[in-house]
Each structure stands twice: as C-alpha cells, then as structure tokens.
C-alpha positions in Angstrom: 55.3 -39.8 95.2 51.9 -38.3 96.0 49.6 -37.2 93.2 50.0 -33.5 94.1 53.8 -33.8 94.3 53.8 -35.4 90.8 51.6 -32.6 89.5 54.0 -30.0 90.9 56.9 -31.9 89.2 55.2 -31.9 85.9 54.5 -28.2 86.2 58.2 -27.6 86.9 59.0 -29.5 83.7 56.6 -27.3 81.8 58.2 -24.1 83.2 61.7 -25.4 82.5 60.8 -26.4 78.9 59.1 -23.1 78.3 62.3 -21.2 79.4 64.5 -23.5 77.3 62.4 -23.0 74.2 61.5 -19.4 74.8 57.8 -20.2 75.0 55.0 -19.4 77.4 53.6 -22.1 79.7 50.2 -21.2 78.3 51.4 -22.1 74.8 52.7 -25.5 76.0 49.5 -26.3 77.8 47.1 -24.8 75.2 45.8 -26.2 72.0 48.2 -24.6 69.6 49.6 -27.0 67.0 52.4 -25.0 65.6 55.6 -27.0 65.0 57.5 -24.8 67.4 55.2 -25.7 70.2 54.4 -29.3 69.5 58.0 -30.7 69.8 58.6 -29.0 73.2 55.2 -30.4 74.3 56.2 -33.9 73.2 59.5 -33.4 75.2 57.5 -32.7 78.3 55.3 -35.7 77.8 58.4 -38.0 77.3 60.2 -36.5 80.3 57.2 -36.7 82.6 56.7 -40.4 81.7 60.3 -41.5 81.7 61.9 -39.3 84.4 58.9 -39.0 86.8 57.1 -42.3 85.9 53.9 -40.2 85.8 50.6 -41.8 84.7 49.5 -40.9 81.2 46.2 -39.5 82.4 47.9 -37.2 84.9 50.3 -35.9 82.3 47.3 -35.2 80.0 45.5 -33.5 82.9 48.4 -31.1 83.6 49.0 -30.5 79.9 45.6 -28.8 79.4 43.2 -31.7 79.7 44.6 -34.0 77.0 43.5 -37.6 76.6 45.9 -40.4 77.6 46.1 -41.6 74.0 47.3 -38.2 73.0 50.1 -38.5 75.5 51.0 -41.9 74.2 51.1 -40.6 70.7 53.3 -37.6 71.7 55.8 -39.9 73.5 56.0 -42.2 70.5 56.6 -39.2 68.2 59.3 -37.8 70.4 61.0 -41.2 70.6 60.9 -41.6 66.8 62.2 -38.1 66.1 
C-alpha cells in the first residue's frame, strides 16, 4: 500500500471512531487528554497498527504529529485494558 493510501485509511479509521464514540475528529487528533478521548485514540492507534500494518511514525503523523513512542505506549495501553 502506498503511503498516501495508508494515510487515507488511517483518516477513515479516525472518522469511523469519531462517529462510534460521538467525538469530533479534531478531538481525536488534538492534544486533549480527557479519558473519553484517550481510549478511542488508543483504539485508532491499535487498529492502524494491527489492521493496516501502518508504521508507528505515520500513525503519529496522522494523529496530530505524535511521536512514535507515544504511539507504542498507546497501543500497549489499549492491549492491556
């Protein structure tokens, strides 16, 4: 899958998750740390990594410029929930 296609797929995950959790896409890609936003964001990280096999840096880029270690942490938290 090309980089742009993967970016589009991650954005679709963000939109789907926003609808499912009644949140805005801006809330999920922003820097809000409310509990109601964090877990859906972790879900996006996990799904992008496991369903799309997206690189950590790319997931972080699409999710508001987050570092790859932040993405690793979010995936681990989601798995241990």
